[in-house]
Wavefront OBJ file of the C-alpha trace (Angstrom):
o trace
v 98.923 89.274 109.090
v 98.844 89.284 112.895
v 100.740 86.000 113.133
v 103.354 87.276 110.667
v 103.782 90.424 112.753
v 104.171 88.419 115.948
v 106.736 86.174 114.285
v 108.704 89.193 113.090
v 108.629 90.739 116.564
v 109.837 87.510 118.152
v 112.704 87.210 115.688
v 113.796 90.813 116.167
v 113.574 90.597 119.947
v 116.427 88.091 119.917
v 118.853 90.698 118.606
v 120.965 92.477 121.190
v 122.594 95.897 121.317
v 125.614 94.197 122.882
v 127.681 91.403 121.377
v 129.858 91.183 124.458
v 130.079 92.745 127.927
v 132.960 92.537 130.371
v 133.932 94.153 133.680
v 137.006 96.392 133.784
v 139.351 97.015 136.743
v 138.121 100.608 137.191
v 134.596 99.379 137.922
v 133.167 100.220 134.497
v 131.865 97.742 131.935
v 132.954 97.455 128.312
v 130.081 96.873 125.873
v 130.942 95.673 122.354
v 128.148 96.774 120.006
v 127.117 95.342 116.608
v 128.047 98.616 114.880
v 131.313 99.010 112.986
v 133.770 101.855 112.580
v 134.881 102.514 108.964
v 138.028 100.486 109.736
v 135.845 97.418 110.394
v 136.421 97.283 114.161
v 133.458 97.096 116.524
v 132.277 100.207 118.296
v 132.775 99.892 122.049
v 131.013 101.954 124.698
v 131.647 101.955 128.428
v 129.030 101.763 131.167
v 129.951 103.556 134.387
v 127.370 103.046 137.155
v 127.292 105.901 139.642
v 127.713 105.170 143.331
v 125.393 108.036 144.238
v 121.780 106.805 144.335
v 120.522 110.046 142.773
v 123.174 110.374 140.055
v 122.834 109.312 136.449
v 124.524 106.287 134.916
v 127.111 107.369 132.357
v 127.845 105.797 128.996
v 130.983 106.924 127.174
v 133.246 106.011 124.278
v 136.241 107.054 126.466
v 137.566 109.115 123.583
v 138.116 106.117 121.300
v 136.392 107.747 118.315
v 138.552 110.870 118.562
v 141.645 108.655 118.915
v 140.700 106.715 115.776
v 140.346 109.975 113.819
v 143.654 111.242 115.214
v 145.382 108.110 113.855
v 144.137 109.235 110.431
v 145.440 112.774 111.055
v 141.900 114.138 111.342
v 141.242 116.424 114.283
v 138.070 118.155 115.414
v 139.461 120.909 117.609
v 140.541 123.937 115.602
v 138.405 123.034 112.575
v 135.116 124.915 112.718
v 133.345 122.977 109.963
v 134.150 119.623 111.593
v 133.094 120.999 114.976
v 129.749 121.982 113.473
v 129.249 118.573 111.863
v 129.988 116.839 115.163
v 127.667 119.217 117.019
v 124.856 118.387 114.564
v 125.463 114.645 115.062
v 125.384 115.004 118.852
v 122.254 117.145 118.801
v 120.381 114.714 116.530
v 121.279 111.668 118.645
v 121.121 113.452 122.021
v 124.760 112.717 122.800
v 127.218 114.913 124.698
v 130.771 115.789 123.706
v 133.377 116.696 126.319
v 136.863 117.350 124.890
v 136.657 114.494 122.385
v 134.768 112.069 124.634
v 131.261 111.196 123.456
v 128.857 110.331 126.272
v 125.224 109.874 127.300
v 123.765 110.297 130.782
v 121.156 107.602 131.454
v 118.536 108.519 134.049
v 116.757 105.173 133.954
v 118.307 101.799 133.129
v 115.125 100.918 131.258
v 116.454 103.285 128.573
v 119.959 101.800 128.597
v 119.643 99.851 125.324
v 118.429 102.943 123.482
v 121.283 104.997 124.953
v 123.880 102.392 123.898
v 122.638 102.441 120.309
v 122.450 106.240 120.149
v 125.987 106.584 121.465
v 127.345 103.871 119.158
v 125.622 105.475 116.179
v 127.148 108.838 117.090
v 130.584 107.189 117.194
v 130.111 105.769 113.685
v 128.838 109.034 112.240
v 131.660 110.998 113.851
v 134.227 108.525 112.511
v 132.771 109.039 109.036
v 134.356 112.499 109.098
v 137.413 110.808 107.626
v 135.455 110.266 104.391
v 134.855 114.010 104.175
v 138.590 114.557 104.560
v 139.364 111.915 101.938
v 136.982 113.421 99.387
v 138.418 116.895 100.010
v 141.949 115.602 99.576
v 140.972 113.780 96.360
v 139.489 117.012 95.031
v 142.640 118.920 96.025
v 144.936 116.483 94.218
v 142.742 116.592 91.137
v 142.937 120.407 91.182
v 146.733 120.311 91.528
v 147.065 117.928 88.594
v 144.546 119.977 86.582
v 146.861 123.001 86.930
v 149.762 120.980 85.512
v 147.586 119.615 82.714
v 146.259 123.056 81.799
v 149.790 124.392 81.514
v 150.553 121.662 79.000
v 147.239 121.494 77.174
v 144.706 124.301 77.527
v 142.280 122.381 75.308
v 141.870 119.436 77.724
v 138.344 118.588 78.833
v 137.657 118.104 82.550
v 134.969 115.703 83.866
v 134.580 114.045 80.475
v 131.784 111.471 80.225
v 131.521 108.520 77.890
v 129.066 105.650 77.593
v 130.249 102.475 79.277
v 128.797 99.036 79.833
v 125.020 98.655 79.946
v 124.533 102.217 78.710
v 125.943 103.801 81.888
v 127.583 107.207 81.591
v 131.098 106.961 83.026
v 132.970 110.077 84.142
v 136.724 110.388 83.805
v 138.653 113.326 85.215
v 140.301 114.518 81.993
v 140.313 113.965 78.232
v 143.026 115.129 75.807
v 142.873 114.849 72.016
v 146.023 113.425 70.484
v 145.445 113.911 66.755
v 146.782 110.890 64.893
v 147.594 109.021 68.101
v 145.299 107.564 70.733
v 143.348 110.142 72.695
v 143.975 110.074 76.450
v 141.492 109.430 79.229
v 142.901 110.249 82.676
v 141.587 109.441 86.161
v 143.288 110.669 89.332
v 143.786 108.210 92.178
v 144.279 109.577 95.674
v 143.394 108.656 99.241
v 144.318 110.448 102.442
v 144.540 107.187 104.417
v 144.641 103.408 104.136
v 141.099 103.010 105.493
v 139.450 104.469 102.407
v 142.147 103.619 99.841
v 140.743 100.194 98.924
v 137.277 101.525 98.067
v 138.807 104.453 96.132
v 140.977 102.078 94.077
v 137.982 99.817 93.455
v 135.986 102.762 92.127
v 138.755 103.681 89.665
v 139.145 100.053 88.550
v 135.383 99.718 87.998
v 135.284 102.860 85.867
v 138.087 101.576 83.661
v 136.437 98.160 83.477
v 133.177 99.740 82.293
v 135.148 101.470 79.510
v 137.221 98.439 78.516
v 135.758 98.228 75.016
v 137.475 101.559 74.200
v 141.027 100.400 74.982
v 141.925 100.254 71.281
v 140.738 103.834 70.849
v 141.998 105.555 74.016
v 145.001 105.465 76.292
v 143.787 104.731 79.828
v 145.989 106.632 82.295
v 145.627 106.578 86.088
v 147.491 109.380 87.857
v 148.544 108.825 91.483
v 150.021 111.281 93.960
v 153.761 110.563 94.292
v 153.726 111.387 98.007
v 150.847 109.033 98.906
v 151.630 105.734 100.632
v 148.010 104.900 101.418
v 147.422 102.307 98.686
v 148.239 98.649 98.995
v 150.345 97.366 96.120
v 147.696 94.783 95.264
v 145.151 97.544 94.667
v 147.606 99.515 92.509
v 148.417 96.382 90.511
v 144.715 95.732 89.942
v 144.197 99.221 88.554
v 147.390 98.771 86.548
v 146.030 95.621 84.911
v 143.562 97.730 82.940
v 145.251 101.160 82.764
v 148.686 102.723 82.762
v 149.527 103.957 86.282
v 151.802 106.988 86.586
v 152.645 109.224 89.530
v 152.526 112.996 89.734
v 154.784 114.878 90.074
v 157.380 112.067 89.998
v 156.455 111.026 86.444
v 155.829 114.558 85.158
v 158.087 114.180 82.140
v 156.439 110.954 81.015
v 152.995 112.461 81.535
v 154.063 115.549 79.596
v 155.121 113.441 76.632
v 151.897 111.435 76.662
v 149.644 114.487 76.655
v 151.820 116.657 74.403
v 149.963 118.695 71.818
v 149.789 116.707 68.545
v 152.122 117.845 65.799
v 150.424 119.450 62.804
l 1 2 3 4 5 6 7 8 9 10 11 12 13 14 15 16 17 18 19 20 21 22 23 24 25 26 27 28 29 30 31 32 33 34 35 36 37 38 39 40 41 42 43 44 45 46 47 48 49 50 51 52 53 54 55 56 57 58 59 60 61 62 63 64 65 66 67 68 69 70 71 72 73 74 75 76 77 78 79 80 81 82 83 84 85 86 87 88 89 90 91 92 93 94 95 96 97 98 99 100 101 102 103 104 105 106 107 108 109 110 111 112 113 114 115 116 117 118 119 120 121 122 123 124 125 126 127 128 129 130 131 132 133 134 135 136 137 138 139 140 141 142 143 144 145 146 147 148 149 150 151 152 153 154 155 156 157 158 159 160 161 162 163 164 165 166 167 168 169 170 171 172 173 174 175 176 177 178 179 180 181 182 183 184 185 186 187 188 189 190 191 192 193 194 195 196 197 198 199 200 201 202 203 204 205 206 207 208 209 210 211 212 213 214 215 216 217 218 219 220 221 222 223 224 225 226 227 228 229 230 231 232 233 234 235 236 237 238 239 240 241 242 243 244 245 246 247 248 249 250 251 252 253 254 255 256 257 258 259 260 261 262 263 264
């Protein structure tokens, strides 16, 4: 057991908190960490040694995390809930936040590696706020479409579940009974940004795939937001290979005819 532990320690000791370091013209050093932002890019932190012998060394993200969120139209200032989430992240990881710049003051360089990882982890967790925004937006679009659907068919069932492959219960957003025709299963497809759109489309495709044995019994309908440009065409085509993809409100008339109340 002891030898196994020593071997494990030796193997882990070879890992570094920095994949690359380079000097910058302003006298700071850029440190590329092993951690990834949701976009897949490496988290970078910046080491700024203080000239004063008694001052702390400063590590900072130089506002890159806030800039990444801003590119996705997600802002912290002016949104109390997001401010609170970020404050909780900073408190847990002992990281400071100054006007969108995340930083750590390092009193002793012996603790530098720990500070780099804490700061990088804070950057990742802060960047994950875009998932919160995406889920909220998905819920909003579903609610908007639900209003339209309810106006057409008050007997629709929301969050309908049906057994899929391997006995898994699969949830679809809506079910409408069509009498003599095929009943409709509907799933909404929405993403606030391109970063999360691929995983959202994959989730919808996988749900339809798990229900594939019911294609002769149900109409599979995926409803996209007409105003969204977040999805790559390849992802839409993939979902379209197993379901009918329509947009709301652009395809309202076609949707209305598909979900129309069955004639007596």
